[in-house]
DRENVEX-892244 format. One record per residue (C-alpha): residue in one letter; x, y, z. Coordinates in steps of 0.2 Angstrom, whole numbers. Layout:
N
<'A' <X Y Z>> ...
//
This chain:
334
<'M' <-68 -192 143>> <'N' <-53 -199 134>> <'D' <-37 -191 140>> <'F' <-23 -188 128>> <'S' <-10 -179 139>> <'Y' <6 -177 130>> <'L' <14 -178 148>> <'K' <10 -197 147>> <'L' <22 -198 133>> <'G' <36 -190 143>> <'Y' <36 -174 136>> <'D' <39 -158 149>> <'T' <33 -146 135>> <'P' <22 -148 120>> <'P' <30 -158 106>> <'F' <28 -144 92>> <'T' <24 -126 91>> <'S' <9 -115 93>> <'F' <-9 -118 87>> <'A' <-7 -102 77>> <'N' <3 -111 64>> <'Q' <-13 -119 58>> <'H' <-17 -104 49>> <'R' <0 -105 40>> <'V' <-5 -122 35>> <'L' <-22 -118 30>> <'N' <-15 -103 19>> <'W' <-2 -115 11>> <'L' <-17 -127 7>> <'N' <-28 -113 0>> <'D' <-15 -104 -10>> <'D' <-3 -117 -16>> <'V' <-7 -136 -14>> <'I' <-25 -138 -18>> <'P' <-25 -126 -33>> <'F' <-10 -135 -40>> <'W' <-18 -152 -38>> <'G' <-34 -145 -45>> <'R' <-25 -139 -60>> <'A' <-9 -150 -64>> <'G' <-17 -166 -56>> <'L' <-31 -167 -68>> <'D' <-29 -178 -83>> <'K' <-35 -165 -96>> <'K' <-34 -179 -111>> <'H' <-43 -193 -103>> <'G' <-52 -187 -88>> <'G' <-48 -191 -70>> <'F' <-33 -189 -60>> <'V' <-15 -190 -66>> <'E' <-8 -205 -57>> <'S' <10 -197 -54>> <'M' <21 -181 -59>> <'D' <38 -178 -62>> <'L' <48 -165 -53>> <'F' <42 -152 -64>> <'G' <24 -155 -61>> <'A' <20 -163 -78>> <'P' <13 -180 -81>> <'S' <26 -193 -78>> <'G' <18 -205 -93>> <'V' <13 -218 -82>> <'E' <0 -229 -92>> <'F' <-12 -234 -78>> <'K' <-23 -226 -65>> <'R' <-25 -234 -48>> <'T' <-43 -235 -41>> <'R' <-35 -229 -24>> <'V' <-28 -214 -31>> <'T' <-44 -208 -40>> <'A' <-53 -212 -24>> <'R' <-41 -203 -12>> <'Q' <-42 -188 -23>> <'I' <-61 -187 -23>> <'Y' <-59 -187 -3>> <'V' <-45 -173 -4>> <'F' <-57 -161 -14>> <'C' <-73 -165 -5>> <'Q' <-64 -160 11>> <'S' <-56 -145 3>> <'G' <-73 -139 -2>> <'L' <-78 -141 16>> <'L' <-64 -130 20>> <'G' <-71 -117 9>> <'I' <-58 -119 -6>> <'P' <-65 -113 -22>> <'F' <-68 -125 -36>> <'A' <-65 -140 -25>> <'F' <-81 -148 -26>> <'E' <-81 -147 -45>> <'V' <-65 -157 -45>> <'A' <-72 -169 -33>> <'E' <-87 -172 -45>> <'H' <-76 -174 -59>> <'G' <-67 -188 -50>> <'V' <-82 -197 -44>> <'Q' <-89 -197 -63>> <'F' <-72 -205 -68>> <'L' <-74 -217 -54>> <'L' <-91 -224 -58>> <'R' <-87 -224 -77>> <'H' <-71 -232 -78>> <'H' <-66 -240 -62>> <'K' <-83 -248 -57>> <'S' <-84 -267 -63>> <'E' <-100 -274 -71>> <'T' <-100 -287 -57>> <'K' <-111 -278 -43>> <'G' <-101 -272 -29>> <'A' <-84 -275 -37>> <'W' <-71 -262 -43>> <'Y' <-56 -263 -54>> <'R' <-39 -262 -46>> <'S' <-33 -251 -59>> <'V' <-38 -244 -77>> <'T' <-27 -239 -91>> <'A' <-23 -221 -93>> <'D' <-38 -219 -104>> <'G' <-49 -228 -92>> <'Q' <-51 -246 -99>> <'P' <-51 -261 -87>> <'L' <-32 -266 -83>> <'D' <-31 -275 -67>> <'Q' <-47 -284 -61>> <'T' <-40 -291 -45>> <'D' <-52 -289 -30>> <'D' <-41 -279 -17>> <'L' <-47 -274 0>> <'Y' <-36 -259 0>> <'D' <-44 -251 -16>> <'L' <-61 -257 -11>> <'A' <-59 -248 7>> <'F' <-54 -232 -2>> <'V' <-69 -233 -14>> <'L' <-81 -234 2>> <'F' <-70 -220 8>> <'A' <-73 -209 -7>> <'L' <-92 -214 -8>> <'A' <-94 -208 10>> <'W' <-86 -192 7>> <'W' <-96 -188 -9>> <'H' <-112 -191 1>> <'R' <-107 -180 14>> <'V' <-105 -165 1>> <'S' <-118 -170 -12>> <'G' <-132 -180 -3>> <'E' <-133 -192 -17>> <'N' <-141 -208 -9>> <'S' <-136 -218 -24>> <'V' <-118 -219 -19>> <'I' <-123 -226 -2>> <'E' <-132 -240 -10>> <'M' <-116 -243 -20>> <'A' <-107 -244 -5>> <'K' <-118 -256 4>> <'D' <-116 -267 -13>> <'T' <-96 -265 -11>> <'L' <-97 -271 8>> <'D' <-108 -286 3>> <'Y' <-95 -290 -11>> <'I' <-80 -288 1>> <'H' <-89 -301 13>> <'D' <-92 -312 -2>> <'A' <-75 -311 -11>> <'L' <-63 -307 2>> <'K' <-68 -316 18>> <'H' <-54 -323 28>> <'P' <-53 -342 29>> <'S' <-54 -340 48>> <'G' <-71 -331 46>> <'V' <-65 -316 55>> <'G' <-58 -301 45>> <'F' <-53 -302 27>> <'I' <-39 -306 15>> <'H' <-29 -292 7>> <'A' <-31 -297 -11>> <'A' <-38 -312 -22>> <'D' <-22 -314 -31>> <'G' <-17 -331 -22>> <'H' <-1 -324 -14>> <'S' <-5 -309 -3>> <'H' <0 -309 14>> <'F' <-14 -308 28>> <'Q' <-11 -289 33>> <'Q' <-18 -276 45>> <'N' <-16 -262 33>> <'P' <-31 -264 22>> <'H' <-42 -267 38>> <'M' <-36 -250 45>> <'H' <-42 -241 29>> <'L' <-58 -251 29>> <'L' <-61 -245 47>> <'E' <-58 -227 42>> <'A' <-71 -229 27>> <'L' <-84 -237 39>> <'V' <-83 -224 51>> <'E' <-85 -211 38>> <'L' <-99 -220 31>> <'F' <-108 -221 48>> <'E' <-104 -202 51>> <'S' <-112 -198 35>> <'T' <-128 -210 36>> <'R' <-130 -214 54>> <'D' <-133 -233 47>> <'E' <-128 -244 62>> <'R' <-124 -258 50>> <'F' <-107 -248 46>> <'L' <-103 -245 64>> <'D' <-106 -263 67>> <'E' <-94 -267 55>> <'A' <-82 -255 60>> <'T' <-83 -263 79>> <'C' <-78 -279 71>> <'I' <-62 -272 64>> <'Y' <-59 -264 80>> <'Q' <-60 -281 90>> <'L' <-49 -289 77>> <'F' <-36 -275 80>> <'K' <-37 -278 99>> <'A' <-37 -297 97>> <'H' <-23 -299 84>> <'F' <-15 -284 77>> <'F' <-10 -275 92>> <'V' <3 -286 101>> <'D' <15 -282 116>> <'G' <13 -262 113>> <'S' <16 -262 95>> <'L' <6 -265 79>> <'R' <11 -280 68>> <'E' <9 -279 49>> <'Y' <8 -298 44>> <'F' <-1 -313 49>> <'G' <-4 -332 46>> <'P' <-19 -340 41>> <'N' <-27 -339 59>> <'W' <-21 -322 63>> <'S' <-7 -328 72>> <'Q' <9 -318 69>> <'A' <19 -322 53>> <'V' <33 -334 54>> <'G' <50 -326 55>> <'I' <56 -308 53>> <'D' <39 -304 44>> <'G' <30 -306 60>> <'R' <42 -293 69>> <'K' <40 -279 58>> <'V' <32 -263 64>> <'E' <28 -248 53>> <'P' <28 -232 65>> <'G' <18 -222 52>> <'H' <4 -236 52>> <'M' <4 -234 71>> <'S' <1 -216 70>> <'E' <-13 -219 58>> <'W' <-21 -230 69>> <'A' <-20 -218 84>> <'W' <-29 -206 74>> <'L' <-43 -218 67>> <'L' <-45 -227 83>> <'A' <-49 -210 91>> <'R' <-62 -205 78>> <'Y' <-70 -222 81>> <'G' <-70 -220 99>> <'R' <-80 -205 98>> <'V' <-93 -212 86>> <'A' <-94 -229 95>> <'Q' <-93 -221 112>> <'V' <-78 -232 117>> <'D' <-64 -226 127>> <'V' <-48 -230 117>> <'S' <-37 -217 125>> <'A' <-25 -230 133>> <'I' <-23 -238 116>> <'V' <-19 -221 108>> <'I' <-6 -216 121>> <'E' <2 -234 119>> <'L' <4 -232 100>> <'M' <10 -216 101>> <'K' <23 -220 114>> <'F' <30 -233 104>> <'V' <31 -221 89>> <'R' <40 -208 100>> <'Q' <53 -221 104>> <'S' <55 -225 85>> <'K' <56 -206 81>> <'Q' <71 -204 93>> <'L' <80 -218 83>> <'N' <82 -206 68>> <'S' <95 -192 70>> <'K' <83 -180 61>> <'G' <69 -185 73>> <'L' <60 -193 57>> <'L' <51 -209 57>> <'M' <59 -224 49>> <'D' <48 -235 37>> <'I' <51 -251 47>> <'V' <57 -255 65>> <'L' <56 -272 73>> <'D' <45 -276 88>> <'D' <59 -273 100>> <'G' <62 -255 92>> <'Q' <78 -259 82>> <'P' <79 -251 65>> <'F' <75 -262 50>> <'K' <71 -251 36>> <'T' <79 -234 38>> <'D' <71 -225 23>> <'T' <61 -209 28>> <'R' <47 -206 17>> <'L' <34 -191 18>> <'W' <18 -200 23>> <'P' <24 -208 40>> <'Q' <28 -191 45>> <'T' <12 -183 42>> <'E' <3 -197 51>> <'M' <16 -194 66>> <'L' <10 -176 67>> <'K' <-8 -181 66>> <'G' <-5 -193 81>> <'F' <4 -181 92>> <'G' <-7 -167 88>> <'L' <-21 -177 94>> <'I' <-13 -181 111>> <'L' <-8 -162 112>> <'K' <-24 -155 110>> <'K' <-32 -168 122>> <'L' <-47 -171 110>> <'P' <-59 -186 113>> <'S' <-57 -189 94>> <'P' <-49 -181 79>> <'N' <-58 -170 66>> <'Y' <-55 -169 48>> <'C' <-59 -151 47>> <'F' <-47 -139 55>> 
//
């Protein structure tokens, strides 16, 4: 069994407070967060979800809707429904209908990168990041609805990814078909996430085989000397110069969580990698006087971009929580 003991990270005591705080978090989600986003987060004029809000919770007037945002919100409300939050499945279905009606291209398996606020095609670039989140949303909608048609869409999308975004080396994929994107690990991470969910929902071995290919790419090229690299050359060699040395601790935390989930479904022991990832994250956390993760450090741990955004902190908590609880894999449901 995988051993994610926090003691291996050098802690003498657990890195955060009691398990009872989960009830506080759930109450916050049930009573405040999900009801707010299910109300203010819906575009009542055009349908779908509001792309962004101002500090007062009103739409900020952005004239586009990204496919990744629609897909992520579908996941949020599918998961919220499984947690027993009223109306959540209804909101998820609203999102699915907008996704299929407006974000789906006429080309089989293709999806727009973004649409206008009222749902007209805007950016038609093939983008692996957005396509990965489409797969993720379809997996979760299948889980809660049982609609097999969305799995056929997922298979078509995966076929399209192989046709339109195949990496020149024949291994992995390019980030986007825009002629100037870096070769990156990040969209592969989210593709792994989607593939694991598709396998969990369908037990179709194709999805697990595809996930294993990404896991092997991670081990062979993304994970270098104890840290996760972001940018690469044409043959998955490290990018030249400073780009090849950039490390995002938030992404390392995400990989820890997702690899643990992959390890459970694939019956692969990933505990050593997870612990190594989170050791680097812990060292990065100590560089900030408030114990927050900076956006980017270098491969030797030195600060590079000292901004502290919210999402890396949430990923860090998930990663450390995984180790603290000594789970063989995370579980999306609390």
